[in-house]
TORTOR-659137 format. One record per residue (C-alpha): residue number from 1; residue in three letters; x, y, z. Coordinates in steps of 0.02 Angstrom, whole numbers, always signed. Example, Ala and Ser with C-alpha at 12.3 -4.5 7.8 and 13.67 -1.06 7.14 Angstrom:
+-----+------+--------+--------+--------+
!  nr ! rest !   east !  north !     up !
+-----+------+--------+--------+--------+
!   1 !  ALA !   +615 !   -225 !   +390 !
!   2 !  SER !   +684 !    -53 !   +357 !
+-----+------+--------+--------+--------+
***
This chain:
+-----+------+--------+--------+--------+
!  nr ! rest !   east !  north !     up !
+-----+------+--------+--------+--------+
!   1 !  UNK !     +7 !  -3696 !  -3270 !
!   2 !  UNK !    +16 !  -3537 !  -3373 !
!   3 !  UNK !    +93 !  -3381 !  -3302 !
!   4 !  UNK !    -42 !  -3262 !  -3243 !
!   5 !  UNK !     -9 !  -3080 !  -3210 !
!   6 !  UNK !   -129 !  -2937 !  -3185 !
!   7 !  UNK !   -139 !  -2834 !  -3344 !
!   8 !  UNK !   -265 !  -2710 !  -3278 !
!   9 !  UNK !   -200 !  -2538 !  -3240 !
!  10 !  UNK !   -276 !  -2373 !  -3186 !
!  11 !  UNK !   -359 !  -2274 !  -3326 !
!  12 !  UNK !   -394 !  -2424 !  -3438 !
!  13 !  UNK !   -552 !  -2345 !  -3507 !
!  14 !  UNK !   -586 !  -2444 !  -3668 !
!  15 !  UNK !   -755 !  -2530 !  -3664 !
!  16 !  UNK !   -869 !  -2637 !  -3772 !
!  17 !  UNK !  -1051 !  -2683 !  -3747 !
!  18 !  UNK !  -1063 !  -2843 !  -3646 !
!  19 !  UNK !  -1182 !  -2917 !  -3775 !
!  20 !  UNK !  -1031 !  -2932 !  -3890 !
!  21 !  UNK !   -986 !  -3090 !  -3793 !
!  22 !  UNK !  -1150 !  -3178 !  -3831 !
!  23 !  UNK !  -1118 !  -3323 !  -3950 !
!  24 !  UNK !   -931 !  -3335 !  -3918 !
!  25 !  UNK !   -952 !  -3486 !  -3803 !
!  26 !  UNK !  -1061 !  -3572 !  -3934 !
!  27 !  UNK !   -935 !  -3541 !  -4073 !
!  28 !  UNK !   -792 !  -3600 !  -3964 !
!  29 !  UNK !   -885 !  -3763 !  -3931 !
!  30 !  UNK !   -919 !  -3779 !  -4118 !
!  31 !  UNK !   -733 !  -3761 !  -4152 !
!  32 !  UNK !   -676 !  -3873 !  -4010 !
!  33 !  UNK !   -598 !  -3728 !  -3914 !
!  34 !  UNK !   -605 !  -3740 !  -3722 !
!  35 !  UNK !   -705 !  -3585 !  -3676 !
!  36 !  UNK !   -649 !  -3590 !  -3495 !
!  37 !  UNK !   -469 !  -3569 !  -3555 !
!  38 !  UNK !   -522 !  -3420 !  -3662 !
!  39 !  UNK !   -604 !  -3338 !  -3511 !
!  40 !  UNK !   -457 !  -3377 !  -3398 !
!  41 !  UNK !   -322 !  -3312 !  -3516 !
!  42 !  UNK !   -419 !  -3153 !  -3556 !
!  43 !  UNK !   -462 !  -3116 !  -3375 !
!  44 !  UNK !   -650 !  -3127 !  -3407 !
!  45 !  UNK !   -665 !  -3267 !  -3279 !
!  46 !  UNK !   -641 !  -3142 !  -3137 !
!  47 !  UNK !   -810 !  -3057 !  -3152 !
!  48 !  UNK !   -975 !  -3124 !  -3220 !
!  49 !  UNK !  -1023 !  -3041 !  -3384 !
!  50 !  UNK !  -1196 !  -2961 !  -3386 !
!  51 !  UNK !  -1277 !  -2962 !  -3558 !
!  52 !  UNK !  -1400 !  -2823 !  -3516 !
!  53 !  UNK !  -1432 !  -2683 !  -3640 !
!  54 !  UNK !  -1336 !  -2564 !  -3528 !
!  55 !  UNK !  -1188 !  -2672 !  -3477 !
!  56 !  UNK !  -1007 !  -2651 !  -3532 !
!  57 !  UNK !   -846 !  -2751 !  -3517 !
!  58 !  UNK !   -665 !  -2713 !  -3552 !
!  59 !  UNK !   -630 !  -2699 !  -3738 !
!  60 !  UNK !   -452 !  -2756 !  -3700 !
!  61 !  UNK !   -518 !  -2915 !  -3617 !
!  62 !  UNK !   -641 !  -2950 !  -3759 !
!  63 !  UNK !   -502 !  -2926 !  -3885 !
!  64 !  UNK !   -389 !  -3042 !  -3786 !
!  65 !  UNK !   -527 !  -3174 !  -3782 !
!  66 !  UNK !   -541 !  -3169 !  -3972 !
!  67 !  UNK !   -353 !  -3180 !  -3998 !
!  68 !  UNK !   -341 !  -3323 !  -3872 !
!  69 !  UNK !   -484 !  -3418 !  -3957 !
!  70 !  UNK !   -400 !  -3390 !  -4127 !
!  71 !  UNK !   -237 !  -3461 !  -4063 !
!  72 !  UNK !   -318 !  -3612 !  -3979 !
!  73 !  UNK !   -419 !  -3648 !  -4137 !
!  74 !  UNK !   -265 !  -3630 !  -4248 !
!  75 !  UNK !   -369 !  -3513 !  -4357 !
!  76 !  UNK !   -315 !  -3336 !  -4398 !
!  77 !  UNK !   -489 !  -3297 !  -4466 !
!  78 !  UNK !   -582 !  -3348 !  -4307 !
!  79 !  UNK !   -673 !  -3181 !  -4290 !
!  80 !  UNK !   -738 !  -3189 !  -4468 !
!  81 !  UNK !   -785 !  -3371 !  -4447 !
!  82 !  UNK !   -891 !  -3329 !  -4296 !
!  83 !  UNK !   -996 !  -3210 !  -4400 !
!  84 !  UNK !  -1003 !  -3328 !  -4550 !
!  85 !  UNK !  -1063 !  -3473 !  -4443 !
!  86 !  UNK !  -1176 !  -3392 !  -4313 !
!  87 !  UNK !  -1215 !  -3220 !  -4383 !
!  88 !  UNK !  -1187 !  -3048 !  -4308 !
!  89 !  UNK !  -1264 !  -3089 !  -4140 !
!  90 !  UNK !  -1406 !  -3011 !  -4040 !
!  91 !  UNK !  -1470 !  -2837 !  -4079 !
!  92 !  UNK !  -1427 !  -2686 !  -3973 !
!  93 !  UNK !  -1514 !  -2517 !  -3975 !
!  94 !  UNK !  -1398 !  -2454 !  -4113 !
!  95 !  UNK !  -1421 !  -2601 !  -4231 !
!  96 !  UNK !  -1610 !  -2595 !  -4198 !
!  97 !  UNK !  -1611 !  -2413 !  -4254 !
!  98 !  UNK !  -1514 !  -2458 !  -4411 !
!  99 !  UNK !  -1636 !  -2598 !  -4449 !
! 100 !  UNK !  -1781 !  -2475 !  -4458 !
! 101 !  UNK !  -1691 !  -2326 !  -4539 !
! 102 !  UNK !  -1778 !  -2246 !  -4689 !
! 103 !  UNK !  -1637 !  -2289 !  -4808 !
! 104 !  UNK !  -1458 !  -2349 !  -4823 !
! 105 !  UNK !  -1380 !  -2176 !  -4817 !
! 106 !  UNK !  -1471 !  -2133 !  -4657 !
! 107 !  UNK !  -1420 !  -2300 !  -4584 !
! 108 !  UNK !  -1236 !  -2261 !  -4619 !
! 109 !  UNK !  -1250 !  -2089 !  -4540 !
! 110 !  UNK !  -1339 !  -2163 !  -4389 !
! 111 !  UNK !  -1208 !  -2297 !  -4370 !
! 112 !  UNK !  -1068 !  -2169 !  -4367 !
! 113 !  UNK !  -1162 !  -2060 !  -4244 !
! 114 !  UNK !  -1200 !  -2194 !  -4116 !
! 115 !  UNK !  -1067 !  -2331 !  -4135 !
! 116 !  UNK !   -975 !  -2273 !  -3980 !
! 117 !  UNK !  -1123 !  -2328 !  -3876 !
! 118 !  UNK !  -1080 !  -2506 !  -3924 !
! 119 !  UNK !   -890 !  -2504 !  -3934 !
! 120 !  UNK !   -750 !  -2380 !  -3905 !
! 121 !  UNK !   -702 !  -2368 !  -4088 !
! 122 !  UNK !   -594 !  -2228 !  -4156 !
! 123 !  UNK !   -595 !  -2121 !  -4313 !
! 124 !  UNK !   -774 !  -2162 !  -4359 !
! 125 !  UNK !   -824 !  -2073 !  -4518 !
! 126 !  UNK !   -948 !  -2087 !  -4662 !
! 127 !  UNK !   -922 !  -2009 !  -4833 !
! 128 !  UNK !  -1037 !  -1997 !  -4984 !
! 129 !  UNK !   -983 !  -1970 !  -5164 !
! 130 !  UNK !  -1128 !  -1978 !  -5286 !
! 131 !  UNK !  -1193 !  -2156 !  -5282 !
! 132 !  UNK !  -1046 !  -2217 !  -5178 !
! 133 !  UNK !  -1035 !  -2219 !  -4989 !
! 134 !  UNK !   -898 !  -2269 !  -4867 !
! 135 !  UNK !   -896 !  -2304 !  -4681 !
! 136 !  UNK !   -728 !  -2316 !  -4592 !
! 137 !  UNK !   -677 !  -2348 !  -4412 !
! 138 !  UNK !   -528 !  -2409 !  -4312 !
! 139 !  UNK !   -477 !  -2448 !  -4134 !
! 140 !  UNK !   -363 !  -2372 !  -4004 !
! 141 !  UNK !   -176 !  -2389 !  -4037 !
! 142 !  UNK !   -164 !  -2463 !  -3862 !
! 143 !  UNK !   -231 !  -2627 !  -3933 !
! 144 !  UNK !    -67 !  -2695 !  -3999 !
! 145 !  UNK !   -145 !  -2845 !  -4087 !
! 146 !  UNK !   -328 !  -2851 !  -4134 !
! 147 !  UNK !   -346 !  -2947 !  -4297 !
! 148 !  UNK !   -495 !  -3046 !  -4234 !
! 149 !  UNK !   -580 !  -2892 !  -4164 !
! 150 !  UNK !   -564 !  -2806 !  -4334 !
! 151 !  UNK !   -637 !  -2960 !  -4418 !
! 152 !  UNK !   -781 !  -2983 !  -4298 !
! 153 !  UNK !   -837 !  -2801 !  -4289 !
! 154 !  UNK !   -814 !  -2764 !  -4475 !
! 155 !  UNK !   -909 !  -2922 !  -4526 !
! 156 !  UNK !  -1051 !  -2880 !  -4405 !
! 157 !  UNK !  -1065 !  -2703 !  -4474 !
! 158 !  UNK !  -1060 !  -2766 !  -4653 !
! 159 !  UNK !  -1193 !  -2899 !  -4623 !
! 160 !  UNK !  -1313 !  -2778 !  -4543 !
! 161 !  UNK !  -1288 !  -2643 !  -4674 !
! 162 !  UNK !  -1314 !  -2763 !  -4819 !
! 163 !  UNK !  -1475 !  -2823 !  -4739 !
! 164 !  UNK !  -1537 !  -2644 !  -4736 !
! 165 !  UNK !  -1483 !  -2606 !  -4914 !
! 166 !  UNK !  -1574 !  -2754 !  -4989 !
! 167 !  UNK !  -1550 !  -2765 !  -5176 !
! 168 !  UNK !  -1508 !  -2580 !  -5197 !
! 169 !  UNK !  -1333 !  -2589 !  -5122 !
! 170 !  UNK !  -1178 !  -2681 !  -5179 !
! 171 !  UNK !  -1005 !  -2687 !  -5099 !
! 172 !  UNK !   -868 !  -2601 !  -5198 !
! 173 !  UNK !   -712 !  -2614 !  -5091 !
! 174 !  UNK !   -661 !  -2677 !  -4920 !
! 175 !  UNK !   -501 !  -2639 !  -4828 !
! 176 !  UNK !   -470 !  -2706 !  -4654 !
! 177 !  UNK !   -353 !  -2646 !  -4519 !
! 178 !  UNK !   -294 !  -2822 !  -4481 !
! 179 !  UNK !   -141 !  -2914 !  -4546 !
! 180 !  UNK !   -160 !  -3018 !  -4703 !
! 181 !  UNK !   -224 !  -3193 !  -4657 !
! 182 !  UNK !   -153 !  -3355 !  -4725 !
! 183 !  UNK !   -311 !  -3386 !  -4827 !
! 184 !  UNK !   -383 !  -3226 !  -4900 !
! 185 !  UNK !   -515 !  -3323 !  -4996 !
! 186 !  UNK !   -631 !  -3331 !  -4846 !
! 187 !  UNK !   -636 !  -3142 !  -4836 !
! 188 !  UNK !   -661 !  -3119 !  -5023 !
! 189 !  UNK !   -805 !  -3243 !  -5020 !
! 190 !  UNK !   -889 !  -3163 !  -4870 !
! 191 !  UNK !   -880 !  -2983 !  -4932 !
! 192 !  UNK !   -906 !  -3023 !  -5116 !
! 193 !  UNK !   -757 !  -2916 !  -5170 !
! 194 !  UNK !   -568 !  -2937 !  -5157 !
! 195 !  UNK !   -517 !  -2880 !  -4981 !
! 196 !  UNK !   -361 !  -2781 !  -4944 !
! 197 !  UNK !   -273 !  -2793 !  -4777 !
! 198 !  UNK !   -156 !  -2692 !  -4668 !
! 199 !  UNK !   -249 !  -2527 !  -4682 !
! 200 !  UNK !   -245 !  -2394 !  -4547 !
! 201 !  UNK !   -428 !  -2433 !  -4511 !
! 202 !  UNK !   -575 !  -2537 !  -4574 !
! 203 !  UNK !   -657 !  -2465 !  -4730 !
! 204 !  UNK !   -816 !  -2529 !  -4813 !
! 205 !  UNK !   -865 !  -2447 !  -4977 !
! 206 !  UNK !  -1032 !  -2472 !  -5063 !
! 207 !  UNK !  -1127 !  -2420 !  -5220 !
! 208 !  UNK !  -1306 !  -2366 !  -5189 !
! 209 !  UNK !  -1418 !  -2390 !  -5341 !
! 210 !  UNK !  -1571 !  -2282 !  -5362 !
! 211 !  UNK !  -1530 !  -2138 !  -5245 !
! 212 !  UNK !  -1526 !  -2167 !  -5057 !
! 213 !  UNK !  -1559 !  -2355 !  -5052 !
! 214 !  UNK !  -1734 !  -2382 !  -4983 !
! 215 !  UNK !  -1744 !  -2494 !  -4829 !
! 216 !  UNK !  -1878 !  -2630 !  -4842 !
! 217 !  UNK !  -1891 !  -2633 !  -4651 !
! 218 !  UNK !  -1920 !  -2445 !  -4636 !
! 219 !  UNK !  -2020 !  -2390 !  -4484 !
! 220 !  UNK !  -2009 !  -2202 !  -4458 !
! 221 !  UNK !  -2091 !  -2197 !  -4285 !
! 222 !  UNK !  -1985 !  -2339 !  -4216 !
! 223 !  UNK !  -1827 !  -2266 !  -4295 !
! 224 !  UNK !  -1860 !  -2095 !  -4216 !
! 225 !  UNK !  -1891 !  -2173 !  -4045 !
! 226 !  UNK !  -1733 !  -2278 !  -4053 !
! 227 !  UNK !  -1629 !  -2129 !  -4109 !
! 228 !  UNK !  -1693 !  -2029 !  -3960 !
! 229 !  UNK !  -1650 !  -2173 !  -3844 !
! 230 !  UNK !  -1476 !  -2186 !  -3921 !
! 231 !  UNK !  -1451 !  -1998 !  -3908 !
! 232 !  UNK !  -1484 !  -2007 !  -3720 !
! 233 !  UNK !  -1371 !  -2159 !  -3702 !
! 234 !  UNK !  -1232 !  -2071 !  -3798 !
! 235 !  UNK !  -1249 !  -1917 !  -3687 !
! 236 !  UNK !  -1236 !  -2029 !  -3534 !
! 237 !  UNK !  -1079 !  -2112 !  -3602 !
! 238 !  UNK !  -1000 !  -1945 !  -3645 !
! 239 !  UNK !  -1032 !  -1881 !  -3469 !
! 240 !  UNK !   -955 !  -2038 !  -3398 !
! 241 !  UNK !   -813 !  -2040 !  -3525 !
! 242 !  UNK !   -653 !  -1983 !  -3440 !
! 243 !  UNK !   -538 !  -1856 !  -3514 !
! 244 !  UNK !   -403 !  -1982 !  -3469 !
! 245 !  UNK !   -457 !  -2094 !  -3614 !
! 246 !  UNK !   -411 !  -1960 !  -3741 !
! 247 !  UNK !   -243 !  -1932 !  -3658 !
! 248 !  UNK !   -208 !  -2118 !  -3659 !
! 249 !  UNK !   -240 !  -2127 !  -3846 !
! 250 !  UNK !   -128 !  -1977 !  -3877 !
! 251 !  UNK !    +11 !  -2059 !  -3777 !
! 252 !  UNK !    -13 !  -2227 !  -3864 !
! 253 !  UNK !     +3 !  -2144 !  -4034 !
! 254 !  UNK !   +180 !  -2087 !  -3986 !
! 255 !  UNK !   +229 !  -2225 !  -3866 !
! 256 !  UNK !   +382 !  -2277 !  -3967 !
! 257 !  UNK !   +462 !  -2107 !  -3937 !
! 258 !  UNK !   +587 !  -2127 !  -3793 !
! 259 !  UNK !   +587 !  -1938 !  -3768 !
! 260 !  UNK !   +398 !  -1914 !  -3766 !
! 261 !  UNK !   +348 !  -1762 !  -3664 !
! 262 !  UNK !   +187 !  -1691 !  -3597 !
! 263 !  UNK !   +213 !  -1541 !  -3711 !
! 264 !  UNK !   +201 !  -1651 !  -3867 !
! 265 !  UNK !    +43 !  -1736 !  -3805 !
! 266 !  UNK !    -35 !  -1569 !  -3759 !
! 267 !  UNK !     +5 !  -1503 !  -3933 !
! 268 !  UNK !    -77 !  -1656 !  -4012 !
! 269 !  UNK !   -233 !  -1626 !  -3907 !
! 270 !  UNK !   -234 !  -1440 !  -3947 !
! 271 !  UNK !   -227 !  -1383 !  -3765 !
! 272 !  UNK !    -93 !  -1302 !  -3659 !
! 273 !  UNK !    +24 !  -1401 !  -3547 !
! 274 !  UNK !    -45 !  -1311 !  -3395 !
! 275 !  UNK !   -225 !  -1354 !  -3442 !
! 276 !  UNK !   -178 !  -1535 !  -3471 !
! 277 !  UNK !    -90 !  -1547 !  -3303 !
! 278 !  UNK !   -236 !  -1463 !  -3214 !
! 279 !  UNK !   -367 !  -1577 !  -3290 !
! 280 !  UNK !   -266 !  -1732 !  -3249 !
! 281 !  UNK !   -238 !  -1671 !  -3071 !
! 282 !  UNK !   -427 !  -1651 !  -3054 !
! 283 !  UNK !   -437 !  -1838 !  -3089 !
! 284 !  UNK !   -299 !  -1879 !  -2964 !
! 285 !  UNK !   -174 !  -1931 !  -3096 !
! 286 !  UNK !    -29 !  -1861 !  -3196 !
! 287 !  UNK !    +52 !  -1874 !  -3366 !
! 288 !  UNK !   +190 !  -1984 !  -3295 !
! 289 !  UNK !    +65 !  -2104 !  -3217 !
! 290 !  UNK !    -34 !  -2118 !  -3379 !
! 291 !  UNK !   +123 !  -2142 !  -3483 !
! 292 !  UNK !   +176 !  -2282 !  -3367 !
! 293 !  UNK !     +2 !  -2360 !  -3372 !
! 294 !  UNK !     -6 !  -2360 !  -3562 !
! 295 !  UNK !   +166 !  -2440 !  -3572 !
! 296 !  UNK !   +115 !  -2570 !  -3443 !
! 297 !  UNK !    -44 !  -2622 !  -3531 !
! 298 !  UNK !    +37 !  -2625 !  -3702 !
! 299 !  UNK !   +185 !  -2725 !  -3633 !
! 300 !  UNK !    +65 !  -2853 !  -3560 !
! 301 !  UNK !    -23 !  -2871 !  -3728 !
! 302 !  UNK !   +139 !  -2883 !  -3827 !
! 303 !  UNK !   +206 !  -3017 !  -3711 !
! 304 !  UNK !    +43 !  -3116 !  -3705 !
! 305 !  UNK !    -12 !  -3101 !  -3886 !
! 306 !  UNK !   +145 !  -3091 !  -3993 !
! 307 !  UNK !   +310 !  -3181 !  -4019 !
! 308 !  UNK !   +409 !  -3020 !  -4045 !
! 309 !  UNK !   +583 !  -3021 !  -3970 !
! 310 !  UNK !   +598 !  -2934 !  -3802 !
! 311 !  UNK !   +713 !  -2806 !  -3881 !
! 312 !  UNK !   +583 !  -2764 !  -4013 !
! 313 !  UNK !   +446 !  -2742 !  -3882 !
! 314 !  UNK !   +561 !  -2629 !  -3782 !
! 315 !  UNK !   +593 !  -2524 !  -3938 !
! 316 !  UNK !   +407 !  -2512 !  -3980 !
! 317 !  UNK !   +369 !  -2453 !  -3805 !
! 318 !  UNK !   +499 !  -2315 !  -3811 !
! 319 !  UNK !   +630 !  -2390 !  -3695 !
! 320 !  UNK !   +805 !  -2335 !  -3739 !
! 321 !  UNK !   +879 !  -2500 !  -3677 !
! 322 !  UNK !   +815 !  -2677 !  -3649 !
! 323 !  UNK !   +876 !  -2668 !  -3469 !
! 324 !  UNK !   +761 !  -2523 !  -3435 !
! 325 !  UNK !   +614 !  -2623 !  -3502 !
! 326 !  UNK !   +663 !  -2774 !  -3396 !
! 327 !  UNK !   +668 !  -2667 !  -3239 !
! 328 !  UNK !   +498 !  -2594 !  -3282 !
! 329 !  UNK !   +425 !  -2768 !  -3311 !
! 330 !  UNK !   +488 !  -2826 !  -3141 !
! 331 !  UNK !   +403 !  -2675 !  -3062 !
! 332 !  UNK !   +240 !  -2703 !  -3157 !
! 333 !  UNK !   +226 !  -2892 !  -3156 !
! 334 !  UNK !   +346 !  -2951 !  -3022 !
! 335 !  UNK !   +453 !  -3048 !  -3146 !
! 336 !  UNK !   +563 !  -3016 !  -3298 !
! 337 !  UNK !   +478 !  -3003 !  -3468 !
! 338 !  UNK !   +544 !  -3172 !  -3526 !
! 339 !  UNK !   +438 !  -3255 !  -3388 !
! 340 !  UNK !   +283 !  -3159 !  -3441 !
! 341 !  UNK !   +279 !  -3233 !  -3615 !
! 342 !  UNK !   +128 !  -3332 !  -3671 !
! 343 !  UNK !   +152 !  -3513 !  -3622 !
! 344 !  UNK !   +295 !  -3481 !  -3499 !
! 345 !  UNK !   +290 !  -3601 !  -3352 !
! 346 !  UNK !   +295 !  -3562 !  -3167 !
! 347 !  UNK !   +392 !  -3669 !  -3048 !
+-----+------+--------+--------+--------+
***
């Protein structure tokens, strides 16, 4: 049997809407991938997934499920293939609002405003330059490998936006935050333009002919009602969103630094060390505990999802020596890192 070790750790706050899982089982069956193995290896077999409009699951687990399915299918474009074959999936309150937006520009602005209701994306921005528009977004640096997540989310966003734009919008440029796949032709064909890879984030650039790009499905009353609903949902998420999530991201950005200090993270977050310590203490945690948790989760992902040498993983996680990483792995997982690798066998 495969080695199983608990990759969950306190303060793992990254979430995605549970409806993101709908259709994955069907596409796995279509590709001959055992879905039970995908659930088991990603940890999603532990708790039933609710596909309600208000339900969320771990973004880390969803990402792991996509990477596992990609590996079992022997297809490094699995996430894109899911969208190409079965479409972007069921609507949520954000995509419903986009569907009925007055025009393409408003849809882009609405998407950037409310995307975090659906998924904990990072660096979401929209820019306009004359008849050109760009939407860009990325994911937390804690997700050490997320090629299929980039493909699935970017292709869903693109599909829905192009449906809104009708004949008034054409894609100009696409750059994805994933590694270059073996066959780039599938991406070029899907997006209709040559796709670049390895960017710091996903970027979709469009030309809007005739002004703002009228939406043939425009419904002002329904759009206003959905935006109000999304505003309330976003407020609820922000109230529930822990300050710890921002600290985790700041730590993950600098995790390779073996001398990382709380002062550097506080400076990145534009607050004082004392304020950072106080706010973490209010949440019954500390900088040291979060630093250890980020390392632990990233180590689990590196070991499960990559073939990087143990020494390289240790270096990327800021350990000054491989032995220090090995001791940390024994403390976290109860075994040395070599026994935590994907496909390692237990006795």
